[in-house]
Every structure is written in C-alpha cells, then in structure tokens.
N, C-alpha and C positions, 0 to 999 in steps of 0.2 A: 691672107691669114684672117683679116677682118671679116671677109665674106664667110669663111668656114666657121668662125666663132658665132656669127649671126645665125647661120643655118642650124648649128647645134642648139642654140638657144630656142629657135622655133620648134625643133623636135621635142625639146624638153617641155615646152608649153603644151604642145599637142598631146604628149603622153599624159600630162597632168589632167587634161580635159577628159581623155578617155578613161583614166582610172577613176576620176571623180564621177563619171557618168555611170559606172557600174552600180553605184548605190541606188540607182533608180529602178533596178530590176525588182520583180515581185519577190516578196519574202514573208516569213512568218516567224514569230518568236513566242515560245511558251515558257512559263516559269512555274516550277513546282515550289509551293510555299509551305512552311511549317514542318519541314523534314526534321526528324528526331533520331537520336541514338540513345539507347538505354542499356545500362549494364544490369544483368540479372543478379540474383542473390543466391548464395549458398548458406543454408541455415538448417541445423538439425536440433531436435529436442529428444531427450531420453526420458521415457516414462512421463511425458508431458512437462518435464522440467527443462527450462532454457533460461539461464545456465543450469547444468546438471550438477548437483552437489550431494545428493543422498548416498550414504555409504551402505554396504551390504555386509552381513555377517553370517558365516557358515560355521556353526559351533558344534562342539562335542562329537566330532567324527571319530570313529574307530576303524581299524583296518577292515576293508571289505564294504564299508558304508559309503554312501554318495550324498553330496550336498549340491545345491543348485543356486546359481545366480542368473536369473532371467530378466530381460528388459526389452522394451520396445523403442525402436528408433523411428522418429517421424521426420519426413522431409518437409520442412516448413518454408523452404526457399522457392524460387521461381524457376529453378533449373534441376534436372536430374543430378544425382550426386553419387559418387563412388565412396563407399564407406569401408574403413579399415579399423582395426582394433589392436591395442597393445596393453601389456601390463608393465608397470615400472615400479621402482622402489621396492622390489621383491626382497623381503627380509625375513629370516627365520629366527625364532625364539626357542632356545633349547629347553624351555620349560622349567627354569630355575624357580623354585618356590620355597626356598629356605628349608629344604629337607637336608639334614646334615648327614652326608654320606660317610663321615668319619665313624658313625655308629656301626658301619659294616666293616670298614677296614681303615686303619689309621692313616694309610697312604692316600686314601680318596678324600681329598680335602676341598671338594667343590660341592655345590648344591644341585639337586635335581628335583623333579616333581614327585618322584616316588622311589621307594626302595627297589622295585624291579628295574626302573630306568638306571639307577646307579649300578646295579649288577650288570645289566646288558651293555652299558657304555664302558665298563671296565676302566674308569678313570679318564676317559677321553670324551668330553661333552660333544654332542652333535646338534647342529641347528640347521640341517639341510632338509627339513621336512618337505620342501617344495619338490624335491626329486622323487618323492613318494606319492605325489598327487597326479593321477592319470587324468588327462584332460579330454573332455568331449566338447565339441562345438558344432552347432547347426543353426541354420537361418531359414526363415520363410519370408517371402516378399509379397506384399499386397498392393494393388493399385488403388487409385483414388476412389474406386467404387466398392472397395472392400473385398475384392476377389483375389484369392491367392494366385499369383502368376508364376512363382518360381520358388523352389526350395533346394537346399544343398546341405549335406552332411560334410563338414570340412574336416573334422577329426572325430573318430569314434573310439570306443573302448578297445576295439580290436587293433587300432594303430599303436596303442601302448605308448603314447607320447606324454611325457611329463610336462609340467608347467615350464620348467627351465629349458626343455628341448624345443618347445614351441616359441617361447618369447626371449630366450637367451638367459644365461646365468644371472645377469643383473636386470633382465627385462629390456624393453625398448624395441624389440623386433615386431614389426607390424604384420598382422594377418588380414588379408583382404576378405571382406564379408560379401561384397557385391554391390550392385547398383539399385538405388531406390528412385522410382520415377517421381515426378512432381505430384504432390498430394498423397503419395503412398507412404507405406511404413514397413518396417522390417522387425520381425520377432526374432530375438537372439536367445538361444537356449544354450547354457553352459553347465556342464556337470563336472564335479570334482570328485573323482573316485580315490579314496584312500587305499593305496596298494594293500591287498590282503596279505602280502608277504612281509609287510613292514613289522619290525620286531619291537620289543619293549623299549629300545633306545629312543623311540619316538613318543613314548607316553608323555602327555602333558605339553607336547611341543605345539607351537603356533606359527602361523605365517601371516604377514601383512603385505599388502600391495595396493597400488593405485591402478584404476582402469581408465584408459583414455580411448575415446572414440573420435576418429577424424573423418570429416566429410570433405572430399575434394571435388572440384568441378570436373566434368568428364573430359573436356578438351584440355590438352596441355600444350607442348611445343608444336607450333605450326598447325594447331587445330586438331591434332591427332590424340587418340587415347588408345589403350590396349586392354585386352582381356585374355586370360590364359584358357587353354583348352586341355582337358585331361581325360584319360580313360578312367572309368568308374565301375563300381561293383554292380550297379544296376538297381532296379526298383526293389523295394520302395525307398531305400535309404539313399541311393546314389552317392555313396561314399567315394571320395577321390582315392585312387590307388596310388599310394606313395612308394617311394623307393625304387621306382623303375625309370627308364629314360623315354617313356611314351608320353609325349606332351607336345604342346605347341603354343605359339603366341600370335594373336591377331592384333595388328595395328590398323586403326581405321580413322578416317576423318569424320568427325561427328556432325558436321554441317556443310551443306553445299548442294548444288544441282546434281552431282554425281557422287555415288558411294565409292570412295577411293580406299583401297585396302591393301595390306601386305601381310601374308600369313607364312610363318616358318614353323615346321614341326617334324616330329618323328612318329612313325607308326609301328604297330605290332606285327603286321603281316604285309609282305611285299605285294604291290598291285596298284591299280588305278584308283585314285580317290577324288571325291568331289567336295568342295567347300560349299556348305549350304546354309542359307539364312532360313531360320524357322521362326514364325511369329511367337510371341510370348505365351499365347494360349493354345498354340498348335502342338499336337503330338502325332505320333505315327497314325496314318501314313503321310502326314505333313502336307496336307492340301494348302495351297497358297504359298508354299516355300519358294525361294529364289535361289537358283544355282549361280554362285559367284565365279567359280572357276574349277578346272580339273587339271590333274597332272599325275604322273607315275611316281610312286614312292618305293624306296628300298629300305628294308629293316635296318635300323642303326644309322641311317644316313639322313641328315637334315635336308628338307626340301622346302622350296618357297613357291607359293602361288600368290600372284599379285595382279592388280588390274583395277578397273572401275566399272560400275554398273549404273545405268540410267534407268531408274524405276521408282515409282511412287509406292511400291509394295513393301519397302524396307523402312521400318520405324523403330519399334522397340521389340527385341526378341532374342532368340538364341542363335548361336553359330555352332554348327557341327562339321566335323570332317568325317565323311562316310565313304565306304567302298562304292565306287561308281556303279557297279553292277546291281546295287540295291536301290538305285534311283532311276526310274523309267517313266517317261511321260509326265514329268512334273510332280510325281509322288514317289514315296518309298514303297517298294514292292516286297522287301524283306527286311529283317531286323537283325543285322550282324552286330549285336551289342558289344561283344568283346573287341571288335575292331573299329569302334567309333570313338572319336575324341569329342567329348561333350564340353559345353560352356561351364565356366566357373563363376559366371555372372552374366546378367543380361546386357546387351548392347543398347544404345539409344542413338538414333540418327534422325536428323532434321534436314529434309531436302530443300527447305526454303532459305 
C-alpha cells in the first residue's frame, strides 16, 4: 500500500510539471482599449419650439368654410423617430351668450348665442360641434438636405371623418404620422371643414382641445418596430383607402447584419405577391429595389411572408407588396396600382 501511494504521488508531480510547462508555448495577447457605449436621443421640436407651447386659433367658421392648423416637426435627436398625434380635452361650448330665449317662448329658459339658435335647438342645448368638423390630415417628410422624400394623405375630405371619429369622443386616440430621419423634418397640414349641412343649432358654438405630438424611438421590444401597408387612391394624393380589409403590417428589426422581417396582410386580388423594399427616393420602375420574399395570397385570407436578407442596399425607404408578375429582372415592368399595398411610413434600417 505504501508503494502504491508513493507511485500516485509521483504521477501527480509529473502531471503538475507537464501542465506548468504548457505556459511556455508561443502566445499573443491583444487588448482593445477605450471601448464605449452611448445611448442615442429622441427629441422633436414643433415650429422651432422645444418645448412647444404656442396655441392655435381657428375663428369665425361658418358651415362650408375651412380653417387650418399647420406646423412643422423637426427631428432634433440623434435617432430616426416615429411620430404620432392626438387631440385631448375635446370640449364643446354651446354658445351661451346671455341671449334670453324666454323672449321667444316662456318655456325656453336657457341662453343661446342668437335667436335662430334658440329656435333650431327647440329648448335642447347642443354642444357637440366637434361632430360637425370634417377633418383632413396630410404630411410631407424632408431629409437633412431639404429634399422631400415622402408624403401621405392620411385623411381627406372624401373620407368624411369628424374630429371625434378620428380621435375618439373624448380624444386620446393616436394617429401615426410617419418616420422622420435624423436631421429631417415633417410638415403637417390639418384642415377643419365645418360641415355644410350643420344647422342653426351650431350658431356661436365653439370647441377647445389640446394637441399632443409624440416621438417614439423606432425599435421597441427585441429591437423590432412595425409599419402598416395599405391600398391607396393613387397619385397625386395617395389617400389611404379606409373601410376595407385590404392591408398589412410589417414587423422588422431596425439594426443588425441581416434585415429580419415578418409581414402579414390581405390583398385585393388572388395571386402571387412580392414584398419589395424601395429606396426613399426611388419610384417606378424602382431601380435598386430589393426583393424580400414572395408567396401566394388568396382574397380575404391573411398570409405571412417572413425571412432575413443580407444586403447593404436596405437603409431608409418604402416597403410595398406588389403582384409578382409586375417585377422582372430587379425592376417593375408594370404598374398594377389597384393591387399594391403601399407604405404608410418610411422604414429605417441600420446594418451596423
């Protein structure tokens, strides 16, 4: 037993010598110094104000007339920003101005702005003038060089959407305006049409509200963001066609060596479709576009195209879903506008 113990001890010493000897092999060590991590910024200004405090007033509108509230949103941060808008604290004023309606009928014992309003309201005051304001909203996006790279009519007079239909009875529902690149800006045009059919019950009425503009970073959970695709009326307005089921949503990773995406949508006509990246300044025939994926779609049935693309050609631009037979040899050879799903905002992708 003693001899065995001594032998094991010798083996242990030899092993230690061998292990220690490995440190004498050739080697090299490199150290990267001064590495940093920095967080970008999200910051917007409205009409050069930051913070934005100036109020707007659209006064003395009569049925059939239009008032405007226009402003410019500047991206002052170091990251592209998704911008959305809402109205809050929507309140109607029935126009009471100490006109004694008892002069008309002793049972009408409230006040109104005029005798015609008293007669039209027939003793029941109305303060819902917001329901009579038809709302138009459109945007234009410019890059840091001052060139317009995208525009969109979000609501037009033909949509016949009132303030309350767009933002909710009490406000607070957000409308997505689109993406503003770093150093770029967005012109927002809003028109308020007083319904030409509004009657005397709205004489002297008023409405007050707050406007809130929100700027969000592009990437959200797991580094993904999304943009909606819609069918549109076409040039020059490119109004989103509302009230149908023809639409889609693209989820994509905003940063990384590969463009990872997932698109789900419905089309107007059954057939094969191609998901296409189009640069922000490219239009038909879309030279320099990138085909992301293809699949067969059936009307009324949601379909998904997903995958990843390794290319340096995808940066900031548009995403379309187009009939595959209109895209040959890397360019569009026809323009089936009615069957295309167009972007409702530019994407922004960084491959680094």
